Legacy VTK file of the C-alpha trace (Angstrom):
# vtk DataFile Version 3.0
C-alpha trace
ASCII
DATASET POLYDATA
POINTS 410 float
10.933 -22.192 14.136
13.309 -19.545 16.262
14.006 -16.257 14.593
17.748 -16.859 15.445
17.460 -20.929 13.782
16.092 -18.994 10.935
18.182 -16.423 10.416
21.160 -18.869 10.673
19.415 -20.975 7.687
19.194 -18.030 5.878
22.631 -16.811 6.026
24.351 -20.418 6.069
25.964 -19.654 8.979
26.278 -22.024 12.290
27.722 -21.916 15.739
26.916 -18.002 16.200
25.145 -15.841 18.213
22.805 -12.860 17.112
23.372 -9.109 19.006
21.090 -7.449 16.619
20.955 -5.729 13.191
20.312 -2.732 11.044
19.941 -1.353 7.666
22.717 0.780 6.424
23.108 2.954 3.388
26.240 2.064 1.544
28.219 3.915 -0.872
26.191 4.737 -3.856
22.977 4.961 -2.170
22.787 0.950 -1.757
21.036 -0.198 1.583
22.755 -3.351 3.029
21.790 -5.436 6.114
24.316 -5.607 8.930
23.981 -8.265 11.617
25.975 -7.993 14.928
27.188 -11.390 15.816
29.740 -13.050 18.195
30.808 -16.954 17.864
28.993 -19.169 20.431
30.607 -20.074 23.879
31.952 -23.215 22.603
33.524 -21.561 19.502
35.082 -18.185 20.952
38.847 -17.244 21.619
40.424 -20.321 19.468
43.401 -20.068 17.677
42.758 -19.601 13.970
45.221 -22.084 12.410
44.950 -25.427 15.002
41.577 -24.361 16.565
43.060 -24.776 20.165
41.439 -22.439 22.941
43.719 -19.666 24.071
43.593 -16.586 25.836
42.582 -13.354 24.659
45.783 -10.963 23.972
44.214 -7.802 22.758
41.188 -6.545 20.526
43.480 -6.783 17.800
41.994 -4.302 15.099
38.620 -3.895 16.395
35.102 -5.205 14.882
35.478 -6.437 11.113
32.572 -6.837 8.641
32.393 -10.427 6.600
30.289 -10.729 3.458
27.598 -12.834 3.860
24.559 -14.749 1.521
22.380 -11.999 -0.117
18.654 -11.916 1.284
16.948 -11.549 -1.928
18.366 -8.391 -3.511
19.831 -7.323 -0.266
23.485 -7.492 0.577
24.282 -8.986 4.057
27.242 -8.417 6.171
28.136 -10.066 9.401
29.931 -7.348 11.857
31.774 -9.093 14.944
35.104 -8.553 17.456
38.167 -9.764 15.929
40.248 -10.252 19.067
44.029 -11.499 18.978
45.052 -14.964 21.143
48.010 -16.249 22.491
48.258 -19.680 21.154
50.778 -22.015 22.694
51.889 -23.402 19.270
51.513 -20.600 16.898
51.937 -17.510 18.956
50.033 -14.345 18.778
47.165 -14.850 16.032
43.706 -13.416 15.054
41.357 -15.338 16.877
38.828 -17.955 14.374
35.546 -17.222 13.733
33.209 -20.186 12.827
31.298 -18.624 9.759
34.732 -17.962 8.109
37.533 -20.174 6.356
39.983 -18.265 7.133
40.481 -14.936 9.660
41.896 -12.853 6.708
38.535 -13.547 4.496
36.161 -10.711 3.812
33.798 -13.821 3.282
31.768 -16.338 4.963
32.196 -19.719 4.040
28.985 -20.296 2.285
29.528 -17.310 0.599
32.744 -18.596 -0.816
31.179 -21.760 -1.749
28.631 -20.126 -3.717
31.265 -18.005 -5.024
33.460 -20.795 -6.112
30.615 -22.884 -7.712
29.507 -20.136 -9.934
33.123 -19.633 -11.107
33.345 -23.109 -12.104
30.327 -23.069 -14.113
30.546 -19.779 -15.385
33.107 -16.772 -16.723
34.520 -15.105 -13.336
33.865 -11.666 -14.648
29.995 -12.487 -14.649
30.302 -14.147 -11.417
31.962 -11.104 -9.957
28.963 -8.883 -11.329
26.354 -11.577 -10.382
27.773 -11.491 -6.515
28.413 -7.676 -6.405
32.068 -8.166 -6.046
35.571 -8.031 -7.752
37.202 -10.609 -10.060
40.294 -10.067 -7.886
38.250 -11.398 -4.622
36.779 -14.316 -6.483
40.313 -15.612 -7.454
41.147 -15.243 -3.857
38.353 -16.962 -3.015
38.944 -19.570 -5.271
42.699 -20.290 -4.064
41.142 -20.590 -0.268
38.460 -22.942 -1.496
41.117 -24.989 -3.199
43.354 -25.154 -0.310
40.875 -25.829 2.497
39.161 -28.925 0.578
42.475 -30.220 -0.811
43.818 -30.433 2.881
40.430 -32.449 3.297
40.641 -34.457 0.081
43.847 -36.851 -0.768
43.857 -36.627 -4.697
46.353 -39.020 -5.061
45.019 -41.745 -3.055
44.048 -45.346 -5.046
45.620 -44.252 -7.937
45.942 -47.383 -10.254
45.952 -46.270 -13.798
46.995 -42.920 -14.760
47.856 -40.758 -17.635
50.273 -37.901 -18.078
50.401 -35.240 -20.589
51.631 -31.760 -20.947
49.417 -28.820 -22.131
50.247 -25.527 -23.383
48.376 -22.684 -21.747
50.084 -19.828 -23.131
52.363 -18.533 -26.042
56.199 -18.646 -25.910
56.296 -22.749 -24.846
54.545 -22.183 -21.412
53.186 -25.696 -20.280
51.669 -27.021 -17.457
51.435 -30.938 -16.920
48.330 -32.775 -16.004
47.794 -36.287 -14.434
44.532 -38.156 -14.698
42.880 -40.872 -12.771
41.751 -43.121 -15.943
39.381 -45.071 -13.434
37.337 -41.888 -12.095
38.531 -39.107 -14.988
39.384 -36.900 -12.169
42.442 -34.458 -12.309
44.813 -35.825 -9.787
47.584 -33.613 -9.768
49.033 -30.644 -12.008
52.127 -28.590 -12.347
53.840 -26.068 -14.226
56.595 -27.402 -16.395
57.227 -29.893 -19.193
60.448 -31.825 -18.272
61.516 -34.838 -16.166
61.805 -32.435 -12.955
58.125 -31.940 -13.184
57.400 -35.828 -13.557
59.508 -36.402 -10.777
58.099 -33.714 -8.560
54.675 -35.749 -8.908
56.229 -39.244 -7.953
57.618 -37.653 -4.804
53.901 -36.434 -4.083
53.013 -39.632 -4.694
55.724 -41.446 -2.604
57.190 -44.666 -2.838
54.353 -46.815 -1.674
51.600 -45.492 -3.845
54.271 -45.411 -6.913
54.428 -48.951 -6.256
50.587 -49.609 -6.612
50.318 -47.980 -9.949
49.674 -50.843 -12.712
49.386 -48.601 -15.777
50.831 -45.282 -17.196
49.337 -43.722 -20.527
51.310 -41.197 -22.472
52.622 -39.937 -25.651
56.177 -41.008 -26.955
58.084 -38.273 -24.556
60.988 -40.179 -23.620
61.562 -37.948 -20.697
58.139 -39.240 -19.329
58.757 -42.869 -19.872
62.360 -42.456 -18.264
61.071 -41.080 -14.724
58.074 -43.818 -14.920
60.480 -46.368 -15.446
62.701 -45.452 -12.701
60.044 -44.404 -10.162
57.545 -47.323 -10.888
59.231 -49.845 -12.799
56.380 -52.402 -12.439
53.881 -49.840 -14.166
53.192 -50.786 -17.932
53.713 -47.542 -20.155
51.186 -47.154 -22.576
51.520 -45.039 -25.900
48.047 -43.799 -26.446
46.440 -45.018 -30.109
45.857 -41.379 -30.711
49.235 -40.361 -30.817
50.245 -43.455 -32.950
47.711 -42.720 -35.451
48.611 -38.947 -35.384
52.220 -40.014 -36.513
50.806 -41.715 -39.321
48.587 -38.936 -40.616
51.617 -36.287 -40.258
53.640 -38.545 -42.314
51.094 -38.808 -44.958
50.394 -35.057 -44.954
54.114 -34.619 -45.361
54.143 -36.981 -48.529
51.007 -35.144 -50.159
52.546 -31.732 -49.364
55.913 -33.243 -51.115
53.709 -34.584 -54.301
51.837 -31.316 -54.337
55.159 -29.128 -54.810
56.636 -31.771 -57.097
53.414 -31.450 -59.240
53.325 -27.706 -58.967
56.802 -27.680 -60.214
55.811 -29.713 -63.711
52.707 -27.603 -64.008
50.196 -30.191 -62.966
47.190 -29.835 -60.826
47.674 -29.398 -56.897
46.634 -31.781 -54.313
45.041 -29.479 -51.811
41.736 -30.623 -52.171
43.077 -34.400 -50.710
44.177 -33.387 -47.290
40.964 -34.188 -45.522
40.056 -36.904 -47.609
43.098 -38.938 -46.557
43.029 -38.382 -42.677
39.113 -38.850 -42.491
37.695 -42.525 -41.193
36.550 -44.191 -44.648
33.452 -44.993 -43.409
32.391 -41.006 -43.215
33.759 -40.188 -46.360
31.216 -38.264 -48.248
30.973 -38.805 -52.149
33.638 -36.179 -53.468
35.896 -37.508 -50.844
35.544 -41.211 -51.803
36.559 -39.857 -55.520
39.333 -38.553 -54.302
40.659 -41.601 -52.876
39.884 -43.560 -55.928
41.728 -40.931 -57.783
44.688 -40.984 -55.382
44.977 -44.855 -56.170
46.912 -43.830 -59.385
49.229 -42.113 -57.678
51.176 -45.030 -55.889
53.491 -43.589 -52.907
50.625 -41.362 -51.816
47.995 -44.440 -52.038
50.096 -46.706 -50.218
51.043 -44.452 -47.392
46.966 -43.896 -47.102
46.635 -47.606 -46.910
49.709 -48.063 -44.263
47.961 -45.284 -42.411
44.430 -46.871 -42.304
46.193 -50.164 -41.768
47.794 -48.725 -38.353
44.185 -47.560 -37.316
42.795 -51.006 -37.811
45.590 -52.445 -35.300
44.002 -50.738 -32.505
40.434 -51.826 -33.184
41.613 -55.606 -32.915
42.968 -55.675 -29.287
45.606 -58.097 -28.400
45.334 -59.714 -32.044
46.657 -56.299 -33.252
50.170 -57.324 -32.746
50.775 -59.372 -35.759
49.158 -56.704 -37.683
51.524 -54.252 -36.250
54.657 -56.394 -37.195
53.321 -56.173 -40.544
52.834 -52.768 -40.725
56.482 -51.949 -39.433
57.610 -54.143 -42.536
55.380 -52.311 -45.165
56.721 -49.290 -44.037
60.415 -50.140 -44.086
60.036 -51.604 -47.661
57.501 -48.919 -48.980
60.487 -46.849 -50.116
58.538 -43.602 -48.980
61.092 -41.483 -46.737
58.414 -40.273 -44.490
56.970 -43.731 -43.672
60.399 -45.480 -43.712
60.956 -42.943 -40.927
57.550 -43.783 -39.279
58.280 -47.569 -39.377
61.564 -46.781 -37.142
59.281 -45.148 -34.630
56.647 -47.948 -34.555
59.837 -50.156 -34.114
61.130 -48.289 -31.245
57.996 -47.946 -29.223
56.753 -51.539 -30.437
56.864 -52.840 -26.670
54.782 -49.878 -25.273
52.408 -50.188 -28.224
51.985 -53.793 -27.543
51.159 -52.847 -23.843
48.253 -50.674 -25.128
47.125 -53.324 -27.357
46.874 -55.867 -24.351
45.441 -53.455 -21.655
43.164 -51.142 -23.885
44.179 -48.184 -21.775
43.714 -44.972 -23.872
44.255 -41.248 -22.906
40.804 -40.326 -24.034
40.331 -39.252 -20.335
43.560 -37.081 -20.155
42.297 -35.743 -23.691
38.937 -34.551 -22.532
40.427 -32.844 -19.456
42.968 -31.106 -21.976
40.043 -30.090 -23.929
38.153 -28.599 -20.931
41.274 -26.894 -19.795
41.549 -25.277 -23.241
37.736 -24.159 -22.717
38.506 -22.681 -19.483
41.379 -20.780 -20.984
39.252 -19.519 -23.679
36.484 -18.743 -21.487
38.906 -16.696 -19.286
40.489 -14.886 -22.639
43.925 -16.489 -21.106
45.608 -16.819 -17.784
48.688 -14.675 -16.959
50.347 -17.344 -14.929
49.701 -21.073 -14.637
48.748 -21.015 -10.855
45.772 -19.859 -11.846
44.778 -22.230 -14.542
45.568 -25.323 -12.215
43.257 -23.818 -9.374
40.526 -23.599 -11.918
41.243 -27.102 -12.990
41.405 -28.367 -9.835
37.833 -26.695 -8.913
36.212 -28.040 -12.106
38.301 -31.491 -12.838
39.885 -32.051 -9.628
36.765 -32.895 -7.312
37.177 -29.656 -5.232
34.134 -27.995 -6.275
31.878 -27.136 -3.152
28.461 -27.827 -3.328
25.983 -25.002 -3.269
25.080 -23.688 0.220
22.297 -25.638 1.827
22.276 -28.618 -0.787
LINES 1 411
410 0 1 2 3 4 5 6 7 8 9 10 11 12 13 14 15 16 17 18 19 20 21 22 23 24 25 26 27 28 29 30 31 32 33 34 35 36 37 38 39 40 41 42 43 44 45 46 47 48 49 50 51 52 53 54 55 56 57 58 59 60 61 62 63 64 65 66 67 68 69 70 71 72 73 74 75 76 77 78 79 80 81 82 83 84 85 86 87 88 89 90 91 92 93 94 95 96 97 98 99 100 101 102 103 104 105 106 107 108 109 110 111 112 113 114 115 116 117 118 119 120 121 122 123 124 125 126 127 128 129 130 131 132 133 134 135 136 137 138 139 140 141 142 143 144 145 146 147 148 149 150 151 152 153 154 155 156 157 158 159 160 161 162 163 164 165 166 167 168 169 170 171 172 173 174 175 176 177 178 179 180 181 182 183 184 185 186 187 188 189 190 191 192 193 194 195 196 197 198 199 200 201 202 203 204 205 206 207 208 209 210 211 212 213 214 215 216 217 218 219 220 221 222 223 224 225 226 227 228 229 230 231 232 233 234 235 236 237 238 239 240 241 242 243 244 245 246 247 248 249 250 251 252 253 254 255 256 257 258 259 260 261 262 263 264 265 266 267 268 269 270 271 272 273 274 275 276 277 278 279 280 281 282 283 284 285 286 287 288 289 290 291 292 293 294 295 296 297 298 299 300 301 302 303 304 305 306 307 308 309 310 311 312 313 314 315 316 317 318 319 320 321 322 323 324 325 326 327 328 329 330 331 332 333 334 335 336 337 338 339 340 341 342 343 344 345 346 347 348 349 350 351 352 353 354 355 356 357 358 359 360 361 362 363 364 365 366 367 368 369 370 371 372 373 374 375 376 377 378 379 380 381 382 383 384 385 386 387 388 389 390 391 392 393 394 395 396 397 398 399 400 401 402 403 404 405 406 407 408 409
């Protein structure tokens, strides 16, 4: 193997000619390896925006350096001229270099791929320490990688079954909206906001033709999501996730429990605090003490009836299309239960009955959406919070959106 080819492999660069190299002493006494290079003849003097061959205007700011992959424990840099060219379309711009994504970047493309992969796998601060750079530089790297791969990948192509949900990323009612492809589990789209305008922005990005191809859309009970989906994709079946429906019943049951506990405390009887987890847990997973608790609750008529309604509602989603008959029974049971919290639950179930039936017929749930939300919460915790939503969306696109580059050389 020729020496030039060996250096190209080790540094992860292509279309490059080497002029020489030397060891320098950097700040702090560290020795770094600097390669003097230039683009080969075919990739020289091209517009950095369109790649068109263009005449040279001037030498620009002179010679520049780009951080390359380390060789062992030694930091490496590429040093080359950075002339300006006159593009017929874009005017005077800095000439493109084949080893960097953007002429404004201070890193080679292979270094940025490694940095983005590490940021997807670990804390940005630790990745910066490993790569001997700063976390601010790595955030800029992530943005460039996402922009570059996003232009080459149509994340909205082939969407048939999607889930729409919102996620709180910061205190103070700060939300982002996420759209997940149910077939692949990939994050298809994300943006700041939690209203009809945000959902409309997604359908504008999707376009009328691809909106007409949607078959199923899962969401919670938010009417502002349903309204936009009905307008932009009327053929799509809106499915309310079983998790949210059962959560409504658990919330109603907890309200009953708290109300009865307050009444008992007012009359001097024991509290119901130890019943909280027993009434919301799967009966098959109850321990011995919790089974005794449920048996005791059978004597407290209203709370036990609420518990049985909740369990009946849970069983509806285990029977598929046959659950529609059970749903009608649960709605009737709630209406005649004379428990205010469950009467209100029955009204909600009646209002969303058609959407729940869509869920029973299709079997579509928001499991992939909730998995994505859980992952994004973990990213937020790992980063100790995000100051702005763009940083979180960039990390989400990197880790869940299919825009994470492969490691250099793999």
